[in-house]
N, C-alpha and C positions, 0 to 999 in steps of 0.2 A: 683244646687239643686240635691240631691240624688233622684233617681227614682227606686222604687222597684216594681216588678211584683209579685202579690199575688193572691191567690184564696180564695173564701168564698163559702162554700157549705151548702145548707139546705136540709133536708130530710123531705118529707111529706108522710103521709098515713092517710086515713080515717078521714079527717077533722082535722088532727093534724100536727104540725110542730115540728121537733126536734131542740132544741137549746142547746148550751153548755155555762155554766157560766165560763168565763175565770178566771183562778186562778193566772196566771203569765203574765208578759210582757205587750205588747201593748193591751189595752182593758181590763185590769184586773178589775174584778168586774162586767163586763157587760155580758149580754146574747148575744151570737153571733152565727153565723153559724160556721162551722168547716173549717179551712184552714190555709194557711201560704205561705211561700216563694216558688217560682218556682226554682228548682235547675238547675244548668248548665246541658245542654244536656237532659232536661226533657220538655215534652210538657206541656202546661197549663192544658189540660185535665188530663194528667197523674198526675200532681201535685195535682189537685183537688181530684182525687181518692185516692192517697197516703195519703194526709193530713187527709181526712175523716177517713180512716182506722186507721191511727196512733193516732188520737185524740179520737177514740172511743174504742180502745182496751186496756186491762190491761195486766199485766205480764203473766197471765195464760189463757186468753180468747181473741179470735179474735173479732175485731170490725165490723163495717158495711162495706160491699162490695157492691157498686152500680151494679145493673143489668140494670137499665135505668136511664140515666143522660142527662140533656140538659143544655146548656149555656143560661142564662137568663139576663145577664147584664154585662156591663163594666162601671165602674165609676172611675174617677181620683179623689182621695182624697188628697187635698193639705194642708200641715201643714207648712206654711211659717215660723213660729217661730222655727221649727225644721229643716228648709231648706230641706224638704222631700215631695216627691210626691209618693203616693201609687196607682199603677194601679191595681184596684181590679176587678178580673174576677169572676162573680157570677154564680153558678150552682144550679140546683134543681134535687134532686134524687127522683124518683117516684116509683121505685122498687128496692129492695135490699135483701141481705141475711145477717144474723148476727144480733147482737144487740149492743147498745151503752153501754159502761161501763165507770165509773169514772176513770180519769187518773190524773197524777200530773199536767196536764195543763187545763183540763175541767171537769165540772160536767154536764152530759147530763140530759135533762128533756124534755118530750113531753108536748106541750102546745096546747090547742084547738086553731084553727086558728081565732076564734072570741075573744080570750083572750090572745093575744100576749103581753108580758110585755115591750111595747115600752118605758116606762119611765125608764127602767133599761137597755136600749140598746143605741147604737149610734143613734143620732138624725136622721141620714139619713135613718135608717131602715124603718121608717114609710112612706118614699117616695118610697121605693123599694119593701119590702116584700109583701104587698098586691097585687102589680102588678105581682110579680113573681108567687104568688099562683094562679093567674088567667092566667098563661102562657103568660104574656105580657113581652116583652123585654124592658129594660131601659138602657139608656146611658147618660153620661154627666159628670159634675164635681161638686165638693163640696169643699169649702174652710173652714177650721176650725181655731178657735183661740186657745189660750193656754189652755182654760178651756173646750175644745172639743165642743164648740158651733159653729153652722153653721153661717158664716158671709157672704157667697155668694154661690149661687148654680144655676146650670142650668141642669135640668134633663128632658129627654123626652122619650116617648115611640116610639120605632122603630120596623119596620118589620124585618130588618136584622141588626145584630150587626156589628160594625166595628171590625177590627182586634185588634186595640189598640186606645187609646185616645191621642190626641195631643192638647196642649194649647200653 
């Protein structure tokens, strides 16, 4: 089974959370955090910062650069029908410079934290984002079927996050 290490980063400010509507590839049409693959010789933290910047900048304007970022979760998302495991490292940005711009990959939008569009997101987000916003750390695994429905999960709040997830 293929195992990919990826990042997902959320930005919050003044009772709002920044999400991006995915326009291409995995998660197309869903509101997501910003992220992607960890490159060879790149730390997971560096990948989170790079992906956030890349997915919020356009050709002429810089994107978001975190000034304060913390790791808030690690979830193993298993897609057995694709023979794929995604080790997702979640981050929250609480201070930043720059702004989010539409790219060929994402359309950014600020949402009130009391009005997050969970019905247009991955089902797992409702088990993660509310905890992340309260600065609680989450870890575990989620199995998805071909229609992106959760068929099995185990998620828990922890004080200290593991380095990675093993199943």
